[in-house]
C-alpha positions as a printed Julia matrix, in Angstrom:
200×3 Matrix{Float64}:
   0.17   0.16    0.08
   1.52   3.45   -1.17
   2.02   6.34    1.78
  -0.01   9.42    1.53
   2.41  12.69    0.6
   3.71  14.24    3.48
   5.48  17.47    4.23
   9.15  17.29    5.34
  10.95  18.87    7.68
  12.55  21.35    5.07
   8.48  22.13    4.1
   8.58  20.49    0.68
   5.66  18.08    0.02
   7.4   14.47   -0.84
   5.47  11.2    -2.62
   7.24   7.82   -3.81
   5.75   6.69   -6.92
   6.24   3.42   -8.44
   7.19   3.5   -11.69
   3.74   2.86  -14.15
   3.93  -0.29  -16.32
   2.39   0.52  -19.72
   2.18  -1.58  -22.33
   3.76   0.15  -26.04
   0.32   0.65  -27.41
  -0.22   2.82  -24.27
   2.51   4.88  -24.35
   1.84   5.26  -27.8
  -1.68   6.75  -27.13
  -0.98   8.7   -24.09
   2.37  10.32  -25.73
  -0.2   11.41  -28.7
  -3.11  13.18  -26.08
  -0.42  14.62  -23.99
   1.98  16.32  -27.11
   5.15  14.0   -26.34
   7.56  12.88  -28.49
   7.37   9.59  -29.95
  10.91   8.94  -29.62
  10.89   9.58  -25.76
  12.19   6.88  -23.9
   9.93   5.36  -21.21
  11.68   6.79  -18.46
  11.78  10.17  -19.77
   8.3    9.82  -20.54
   7.24   8.88  -16.93
   9.22  11.99  -15.51
   7.11  13.94  -18.1
   4.04  12.61  -17.21
   4.5   13.33  -13.58
   5.61  16.56  -13.76
   2.61  17.26  -16.15
   0.61  16.84  -13.2
   1.57  19.67  -10.93
   4.36  20.81  -12.76
   2.66  24.18  -14.17
   2.21  25.63  -10.83
   4.99  23.97   -8.73
   8.73  23.71   -8.99
   8.28  19.95   -8.97
  11.16  17.52   -8.68
  11.06  14.25   -9.95
  13.96  11.65   -9.45
  14.1    8.09  -10.78
  15.17   5.65   -7.43
  15.32   2.07   -8.85
  11.65   0.8    -9.62
  10.25   4.14   -8.03
  10.39   7.63   -8.45
  10.79  10.27   -5.67
   8.48  13.13   -5.8
   9.49  16.3    -4.3
   7.47  20.23   -4.33
   9.95  21.79   -2.99
   8.45  25.32   -0.63
   5.17  23.59   -0.48
   3.96  25.11    2.88
   5.39  28.76    4.2
   5.89  28.92    7.61
   4.69  31.55   10.16
   6.29  31.33   12.99
   5.13  28.1    14.97
   2.68  27.37   12.22
   2.95  26.46    8.62
   0.42  27.34    5.74
  -0.39  24.67    3.1
  -2.21  25.77   -0.23
  -5.9   24.48    0.3
  -5.93  22.74   -3.22
  -2.7   20.85   -4.17
  -4.33  20.99   -8.0
  -5.07  23.88   -9.35
  -6.92  25.49  -12.21
  -3.92  26.77  -14.44
  -5.92  29.13  -16.72
  -5.66  31.88  -14.47
  -5.73  34.52  -16.99
  -8.26  33.27  -19.07
 -10.88  35.54  -18.11
  -9.29  38.97  -17.83
 -11.46  41.31  -19.77
 -14.9   42.24  -17.62
 -16.87  41.91  -21.12
 -16.69  39.89  -24.31
 -18.41  40.64  -27.82
 -18.2   36.9   -29.22
 -19.4   33.69  -28.18
 -16.87  31.71  -25.83
 -15.32  28.27  -27.13
 -13.81  25.71  -24.87
 -12.1   22.57  -26.98
 -14.02  19.68  -25.33
 -16.12  19.48  -22.31
 -14.54  17.99  -19.28
 -13.61  16.87  -15.65
 -11.29  17.37  -13.09
 -11.6   15.13   -9.99
  -8.9   15.25   -7.08
  -9.02  13.79   -3.84
  -6.05  14.25   -1.45
  -4.62  13.23    1.61
  -1.71  14.9     2.42
   0.33  13.68    5.91
   0.99  16.85    8.16
   4.24  16.87   10.41
   4.46  14.48   13.64
   3.04  16.75   16.56
   0.74  19.25   13.94
  -2.91  19.21   13.54
  -5.33  21.54   11.89
  -5.99  25.18   12.92
  -7.93  26.43   10.32
  -9.17  24.93    6.92
 -11.5   27.06    4.48
 -14.81  26.41    3.86
 -16.18  23.96    1.24
 -17.51  25.72   -1.75
 -20.47  24.22   -4.15
 -21.05  26.36   -6.83
 -23.29  25.49  -10.17
 -24.32  26.8   -13.31
 -26.77  25.14  -15.76
 -23.5   23.7   -17.41
 -20.68  23.77  -15.15
 -20.19  23.06  -11.25
 -17.15  23.6    -8.69
 -17.04  21.67   -5.59
 -14.53  21.88   -2.98
 -14.1   20.17    0.44
 -11.0   20.41    3.2
 -11.18  18.43    6.43
  -8.93  16.92    8.77
  -8.47  13.29   10.44
  -5.84  12.27   12.95
  -2.62  13.5    11.91
  -3.83  13.88    7.96
  -5.6   16.63    5.93
  -7.88  15.7     3.46
  -8.58  17.82    0.27
 -11.49  16.95   -2.6
 -11.95  18.98   -5.56
 -14.1   18.48   -8.48
 -14.66  20.92  -12.02
 -17.01  19.9   -14.36
 -17.84  21.73  -17.43
 -20.27  20.45  -19.56
 -20.38  22.63  -22.27
 -18.44  23.88  -24.99
 -19.8   27.12  -26.26
 -21.01  30.01  -24.5
 -23.24  33.16  -25.54
 -21.65  36.83  -25.14
 -24.5   37.11  -22.77
 -23.04  34.32  -20.91
 -19.61  35.52  -20.33
 -20.08  37.72  -16.87
 -21.63  34.35  -15.41
 -19.01  32.37  -16.38
 -16.43  34.52  -15.91
 -17.66  34.96  -11.85
 -17.66  31.01  -12.08
 -14.02  30.95  -12.37
 -13.17  33.84  -10.96
 -14.3   31.79   -7.54
 -12.48  28.98   -8.98
  -9.43  30.56   -8.96
 -10.29  32.42   -5.44
 -10.56  28.79   -3.99
  -7.58  27.55   -5.54
  -5.5   30.61   -3.51
  -6.6   29.79    0.19
  -4.64  28.19    2.56
  -4.82  25.99    5.0
  -3.15  26.62    8.67
  -1.57  24.08   10.74
   0.62  23.71   13.8
   1.62  22.06   16.9
  -1.15  20.29   18.45
  -2.41  21.32   22.18
  -0.84  19.22   24.89
């Protein structure tokens, strides 16, 4: 059984990941979908695939160690006195500048409908417990929905995040609503969880 990601003494998030085993057809299909070079070696391919999970927002370090990857997100936690500040969502929406203009004259297109479903458990450092958890959110539009929950159990934090977009076409008059939806999503992704020394 795999261990959950944990926060190390240098405030990085660490996780050991077994090397995935794909047959040649799976390698070919994933490379095509993700735009990877067809001649990429399997080990380099796996490293690129792991970095694609979080590398857009974090300085993700991936090292090969036998039949596993040692994955590290440096500076995952920020120290504030005796407390630590952690991102409330490990995986975040990457298109943070997509809805800059306040108005739009033309329809808005997405390339495809999609879902992002994350359920992450993070082990806190020994002797720490959650002190402040952001409220969960459930934001609904007729064609989109965003849900977050944050909770703690024993020495672990549990983060869930679901984003569903069920349409690829939005009329100009829908732009303000869909822009507000993604602004809520961006704000939720920027929230923090506060953990600190457990009370004796």
